C-alpha positions in Angstrom: 172.3 38.5 136.1 173.0 39.2 139.8 170.9 37.3 142.3 170.6 38.7 145.8 171.1 36.4 148.7 167.5 36.6 149.7 166.3 35.6 146.2 168.2 32.3 146.2 165.5 30.7 148.4 162.8 31.7 145.9 164.9 30.6 143.0 165.6 27.2 144.6 161.8 26.7 145.2 161.1 27.6 141.5 163.7 25.2 140.3 162.4 22.4 142.5 158.9 23.0 141.1 160.3 22.9 137.6 162.1 19.6 138.3 158.8 18.1 139.5 157.0 19.2 136.4 159.7 17.5 134.3 159.2 14.3 136.2 162.3 14.4 138.4 162.3 14.0 142.2 164.6 16.3 144.1 166.3 14.9 147.2 168.4 16.7 149.8 170.8 14.2 151.3 173.9 14.3 153.6 177.2 13.1 152.3 180.6 13.8 150.8 179.3 14.7 147.3 178.3 17.7 145.2 175.1 16.3 143.8 173.5 16.1 140.4 171.1 14.3 138.1 170.9 10.5 138.0 168.4 7.7 137.2 167.5 5.3 139.9 165.4 2.3 138.9 164.0 4.2 135.9 163.1 7.2 138.1 164.7 10.6 137.4 166.3 11.9 140.6 168.3 15.0 141.4 170.4 14.7 144.5 171.6 17.8 146.3 173.9 17.9 149.2 171.9 19.1 152.2 175.0 20.6 153.8 175.8 22.8 150.8 175.2 26.5 151.0 172.1 27.9 149.2 174.0 29.2 146.2 175.7 25.8 145.7 172.2 24.1 145.9 170.9 26.4 143.2 174.0 25.8 141.0 173.7 22.0 141.3 169.9 22.0 140.6 170.3 24.4 137.6 173.0 22.2 136.1 170.9 19.1 136.6 167.8 20.7 135.0 169.9 21.7 132.0 171.2 18.1 131.7 167.5 16.9 131.9 166.8 19.1 128.8 165.0 22.4 129.1 165.3 23.4 125.5 161.9 22.1 124.4 159.8 23.5 127.3 158.6 27.0 128.1 160.3 28.7 131.0 159.8 32.2 132.3 162.8 34.2 131.0 164.2 34.8 134.5 164.3 31.1 135.3 165.9 30.2 132.0 168.5 32.9 132.5 169.2 31.6 136.0 169.6 28.0 134.7 171.9 29.1 131.9 174.1 31.2 134.2 174.2 28.9 137.2 174.9 25.8 135.2 178.0 27.4 133.8 179.3 28.1 137.4 179.5 24.4 138.2 
């Protein structure tokens, strides 16, 4: 699946919405890190480097969602395909 540069913004928003539905908070922070999924005081948090390019943000968020477990929930086919492909890029 080829994603155009303009579509990355939409995909990022869709993935952020999915994370919220799954009970995870998405935070964009500055720092010397790639980002990913973690648990902070029993809260699910996905931290993404604010300085990363848009594609890297999508890749990080997709990998974190896959780690959270998307197998048991319904996802639109396009979103599932993006998560599967982007999480392999990491």
